[in-house]
C-alpha positions in Angstrom: -32.6 3.0 -3.2 -31.2 6.5 -2.8 -27.6 7.6 -2.1 -25.6 10.5 -0.8 -25.2 12.0 -4.2 -22.2 13.7 -5.8 -20.8 15.7 -2.9 -18.9 12.7 -1.7 -18.1 11.5 -5.2 -16.4 14.7 -6.3 -14.6 15.1 -3.0 -13.2 11.5 -2.8 -12.7 10.6 -6.4 -11.3 13.8 -7.9 -10.6 16.0 -4.9 -13.1 18.7 -5.5 -16.7 19.5 -4.4 -18.9 21.0 -7.1 -22.4 19.5 -6.9 -24.9 19.0 -4.1 -27.0 15.8 -3.5 -30.0 17.4 -5.2 -28.2 18.4 -8.4 -30.2 18.5 -11.6 -28.5 16.7 -14.5 -29.0 16.1 -18.2 -28.0 12.6 -19.2 -26.3 12.0 -22.6 -27.3 8.7 -24.2 -27.2 9.3 -27.9 -28.5 6.5 -30.1 -28.3 4.0 -27.2 -31.2 4.7 -24.8 -32.3 2.6 -23.1 -30.9 -0.8 -24.2 -27.3 0.2 -24.5 -27.1 3.0 -22.0 -26.9 1.1 -18.7 -25.2 4.1 -17.0 -28.1 6.3 -17.9 -30.7 3.7 -16.8 -28.7 3.1 -13.6 -28.6 6.8 -12.7 -32.3 7.1 -13.4 -33.2 4.1 -11.3 -30.8 4.4 -8.3 -29.2 7.8 -8.0 -30.3 10.9 -6.1 -30.1 13.5 -8.9 -33.1 15.1 -10.5 -32.8 14.0 -14.2 -34.0 17.1 -16.2 -33.6 15.5 -19.6 -32.1 12.6 -21.5 -30.2 13.4 -24.7 -30.8 10.9 -27.5 -31.0 12.2 -31.0 -32.8 9.1 -32.3 -35.6 9.3 -29.7 -36.0 13.0 -29.4 -39.6 13.9 -28.6 -40.2 10.7 -26.6 -40.2 10.5 -22.8 -38.2 8.2 -20.6 -41.5 6.5 -19.5 -42.1 5.4 -23.0 -39.1 3.1 -22.8 -38.3 2.4 -19.1 -40.8 1.8 -16.3 -40.4 2.3 -12.6 -37.9 5.3 -12.9 -38.6 9.0 -12.7 -39.9 10.4 -16.0 -38.1 13.0 -18.1 -38.2 14.4 -21.6 -35.9 13.0 -24.3 -34.3 15.8 -26.4 -32.1 16.2 -29.4 -29.1 17.7 -27.6 -27.8 19.9 -24.8 -29.2 23.1 -26.3 -32.7 21.6 -26.2 -32.1 20.4 -22.6 -31.1 23.9 -21.6 -34.3 25.2 -23.2 -36.6 23.0 -21.1 -34.7 23.0 -17.8 -31.7 24.4 -16.0 -29.5 21.4 -15.2 -26.4 21.8 -13.0 -24.5 19.2 -14.9 -24.3 17.1 -18.0 -23.7 13.4 -17.2 -22.4 11.1 -20.0 -24.6 8.1 -19.5 -23.0 5.7 -22.0 -19.6 4.0 -22.1 -18.8 2.3 -25.4 -16.5 -0.7 -25.5 -13.0 0.7 -24.8 -14.5 3.7 -23.0 -13.7 6.2 -25.8 -15.1 9.6 -26.5 -17.4 9.9 -29.5 -16.7 13.1 -31.3 -20.4 13.5 -32.1 -20.9 14.4 -28.4 -18.4 17.3 -28.5 -21.0 19.9 -29.3 -23.2 18.8 -26.4 -20.3 18.9 -23.9 -19.2 22.3 -25.2 -22.8 23.6 -24.9 -23.0 22.3 -21.3 -19.7 24.0 -20.3 -20.6 27.3 -21.9 -23.9 27.2 -20.0 -22.0 26.9 -16.7 -22.8 23.2 -16.2 -20.3 20.7 -14.8 -19.7 17.6 -16.8 -19.5 14.1 -15.3 -18.0 11.2 -17.3 -17.1 7.6 -16.7 -15.0 7.1 -19.8 -11.4 6.0 -20.2 -11.0 9.2 -22.2 -10.6 11.9 -19.5 -12.4 15.1 -20.3 -10.1 17.1 -18.1 -7.2 16.1 -20.4 -9.0 17.4 -23.5 -7.4 20.8 -24.3 -10.6 22.3 -25.6 -12.7 21.2 -22.7 -10.2 22.1 -20.1 -9.8 25.6 -21.5 -13.5 26.1 -21.7 -14.1 24.8 -18.2 -11.5 27.2 -16.8 -13.0 30.1 -18.7 -16.6 29.3 -17.4 -15.6 28.1 -13.9 -17.0 24.6 -14.1 -15.7 21.2 -13.1 -14.9 18.3 -15.4 -15.4 15.2 -13.3 -13.8 12.0 -14.6 -15.0 9.3 -12.3 -12.8 6.6 -14.0 -9.6 8.4 -12.9 -8.3 6.1 -10.1 -6.4 7.2 -6.9 -2.7 7.6 -7.3 -1.7 5.8 -4.1 -2.9 2.3 -4.7 -0.7 -0.8 -4.0 -0.8 -4.5 -4.3 -3.2 -6.7 -2.3 -2.0 -8.0 1.0 -4.7 -10.7 1.2 -6.5 -9.1 4.2 -10.1 -8.8 3.0 -11.0 -12.2 4.5 -10.1 -10.8 7.9 -12.9 -8.3 8.1 -15.9 -8.8 10.4 -18.5 -8.1 7.7 -19.9 -10.7 5.4 -18.8 -10.1 1.8 -21.1 -10.9 -1.2 -19.8 -10.5 -4.7 -21.8 -10.5 -7.9 -20.2 -12.4 -10.8 -21.6 -13.0 -14.2 -21.7 -15.3 -17.2 -21.0 -12.2 -19.4 -20.9 -8.4 -19.3 -24.2 -6.6 -18.9 -26.0 -9.4 -17.1 -27.2 -7.3 -14.2 -24.3 -7.4 -11.7 -24.6 -3.8 -10.6 -28.4 -3.9 -10.6 -28.5 -7.1 -8.6 -26.0 -5.7 -6.1 -28.1 -2.5 -5.6 -31.3 -4.5 -5.3 -29.8 -6.7 -2.7 -28.5 -3.7 -0.7 -32.0 -2.2 -0.7 -33.7 -5.4 0.3 -31.2 -6.0 3.1 -31.7 -2.5 4.4 -35.5 -2.9 4.4 -35.0 -5.8 6.7 -32.9 -3.7 9.1 -29.6 -5.2 8.0 -26.6 -2.8 8.1 -25.7 -3.4 4.4 -23.1 -1.5 2.4 -22.6 -1.1 -1.4 -19.1 -1.4 -2.7 -19.0 0.3 -6.2 -16.3 -0.8 -8.6 -17.3 0.7 -11.9 -18.2 4.1 -13.3 -21.9 3.8 -12.9 -21.8 2.5 -9.4 -19.5 5.3 -8.4 -21.8 7.9 -9.9 -24.7 6.4 -7.9 -22.9 5.8 -4.6 -20.7 8.8 -4.6 -17.4 6.9 -3.8 -15.4 3.9 -5.1 -12.5 2.9 -7.3 -12.9 2.2 -11.1 -11.2 -1.2 -11.0 -11.0 -1.5 -14.8 -8.8 1.6 -14.9 -6.3 0.5 -12.2 -2.8 -0.8 -13.0 -3.1 -4.6 -13.2 -0.8 -5.2 -10.3 -2.9 -2.9 -8.0 -6.4 -3.9 -9.1 -6.9 -6.5 -6.3 -5.3 -4.1 -3.9 -7.8 -1.4 -4.8 -10.7 -3.8 -4.2 -9.1 -4.9 -0.9 -8.8 -1.3 0.2 -12.5 -0.7 -0.4 -13.5 -3.8 1.5 -11.4 -2.8 4.5 -12.8 0.7 4.5 -16.4 -0.2 4.1 -16.3 -3.2 6.5 -15.7 -0.7 9.3 -19.1 0.7 8.8 -21.3 -2.2 7.8 -22.2 -5.8 8.8 -22.7 -7.0 5.2 -21.0 -5.7 2.1 -22.4 -6.3 -1.4 -19.7 -5.8 -4.0 -20.5 -4.7 -7.5 -19.0 -7.3 -10.0 -17.5 -6.5 -13.4 -17.2 -8.5 -16.6 -16.9 -12.3 -16.6 -14.1 -14.7 -16.0 -14.4 -16.1 -19.5 -14.3 -12.7 -21.3 -11.5 -12.5 -23.8 -10.9 -8.8 -22.9 -12.1 -8.2 -19.4 -11.4 -11.4 -17.4 -8.5 -9.8 -15.6 -10.9 -7.3 -13.9 -13.2 -10.1 -12.8 -10.3 -12.1 -11.3 -9.0 -9.1 -9.5 -12.4 -8.5 -7.9 -12.7 -12.2 -6.9 -9.2 -12.3 -5.3 -9.2 -8.8 -3.9 -12.7 -9.0 -2.2 -12.2 -12.6 -0.9 -16.0 -13.0 -0.8 -17.9 -15.3 1.5 -20.5 -16.0 -1.2 -21.2 -15.3 -4.8 -24.3 -14.4 -6.8 -24.1 -15.6 -10.4 -25.9 -13.3 -12.9 -27.1 -14.2 -16.4 -29.4 -12.9 -19.1 -32.1 -15.1 -20.7 -31.3 -16.0 -24.2 -27.6 -14.9 -24.1 -25.5 -17.4 -25.9 -22.4 -15.5 -26.9 -20.1 -12.9 -25.3 -21.7 -9.4 -25.8 -19.6 -7.6 -28.4 -17.5 -10.6 -29.0 -20.1 -12.9 -30.7 -17.5 -15.3 -32.0 -17.1 -16.5 -28.4 -19.8 -18.8 -27.1 -20.9 -18.8 -23.5 -20.2 -22.0 -21.6 -23.2 -23.8 -20.1 -24.4 -22.0 -16.9 -23.4 -25.0 -14.8 -19.8 -24.7 -15.8 -19.5 -21.2 -14.3 -20.2 -22.5 -10.8 -17.1 -24.6 -10.9 -15.1 -21.9 -12.7 -15.7 -19.3 -10.1 -15.5 -21.5 -7.0 -12.4 -23.2 -8.4 -10.6 -19.9 -9.1 -11.6 -18.4 -5.7 -10.6 -21.5 -3.7 -6.8 -21.2 -3.5 -7.1 -17.6 -2.3 -10.3 -17.7 -0.3 -12.9 -20.4 -0.7 -16.3 -19.2 -1.7 -19.6 -20.6 -3.0 -22.3 -19.7 -5.5 -25.0 -19.1 -3.0 -27.6 -17.6 -5.3 -28.4 -16.8 -8.9 -29.9 -13.6 -10.5 -31.5 -13.9 -13.9 -32.3 -11.0 -16.2 -35.6 -11.9 -17.8 -36.3 -8.7 -19.7 -36.5 -10.6 -22.9 -39.6 -12.6 -21.7 -43.0 -10.9 -22.0 -44.9 -12.7 -19.2 -44.2 -13.3 -15.5 -45.2 -16.9 -16.0 -42.4 -17.4 -18.6 -40.0 -15.5 -16.4 -40.8 -17.7 -13.4 -40.2 -20.8 -15.4 -36.9 -19.5 -16.6 -35.9 -18.6 -13.1 -36.7 -22.1 -11.9 -34.6 -23.6 -14.6 -31.8 -21.3 -13.8 -31.9 -22.1 -10.1 -31.6 -25.8 -11.0 -28.6 -25.1 -13.2 -26.7 -23.1 -10.6 -27.8 -25.4 -7.8 -28.9 -22.4 -5.6 -32.0 -20.2 -5.1 -32.5 -17.7 -7.9 -34.7 -14.8 -8.9 -35.0 -11.8 -11.2 -34.3 -9.1 -8.7 -35.9 -6.3 -10.7 -39.0 -8.2 -11.8 -39.6 -10.2 -8.6 -37.5 -8.5 -5.9 -34.3 -9.8 -4.2 -35.9 -11.3 -1.1 -36.0 -14.7 -2.7 -32.3 -15.0 -2.7 -31.4 -12.7 0.3 -32.0 -15.5 2.9 -29.4 -17.7 1.2 -26.9 -14.8 1.4 -27.5 -13.8 4.9 
């Protein structure tokens, strides 16, 4: 699945145009590629840019293909200086977002090297590079843009409860936890629907989705009162252009830190149907291991019960991340068990494709 690239992203999100759809980027993923660098992997798999190199000091000398299949290959290098030696990227894209979205000071030399080489820098952190005095001064000196995609619009307002009035069908991915494949499932469903000739749209709600699609609002950065309204605005805008909208989910309703974002998405989007995502073997909240995940079956009631008073919805399909299983046979068995648990058709959309659940959603 390919997208329009960064022209639209930079224009709509931060009010400037600095990159073309064929931009070449170096992707920073230090010490996290690929398992804990979902932004980097998402960009490699779904975005338009030509990835010139991946920065990961612990895997320098390897190649992307050594670790991730079915994405364009690229060298993995020690840092931005090495990336500049092997390619001429237009931008440095920060491809990781730690819990809390902070800036790791060990990245500063790479960002500085990128700016001094005339590269724009794209980040999806809660820490805004444009507000960093050193980076802002360097960017002005070298005539480059610092693009903070997690900076929300300033004119948001509360939800008016209008999303259910749109003509398009709305599908929202929800999860048992963070990092269970909500964005990936959403994008795979969009691609599968378009292959069938369905006029399907992708509604990005997080930094990686925005980088891929070129538009969107980072819901987890929006003032709490306006979060559902931000989602509603995106639904109303996108529904004018598409027959079906697939909305990127965030977090999980049982997360001790991020449940508010999930609830805002559920009530702001007012979806007709839900796709529940889960990862094989996940038993505790990622990063909050003292909190156990409820049984999968309980999530169906949790999500439909919470949605019901605002806009009734149903869990119409399940998506299971089976990366932890070595064989397709084991993965198929796990998918069958998961389908029984959620009471709906299920698949691993990356391993087996999304068509098995698309019929239930359309």
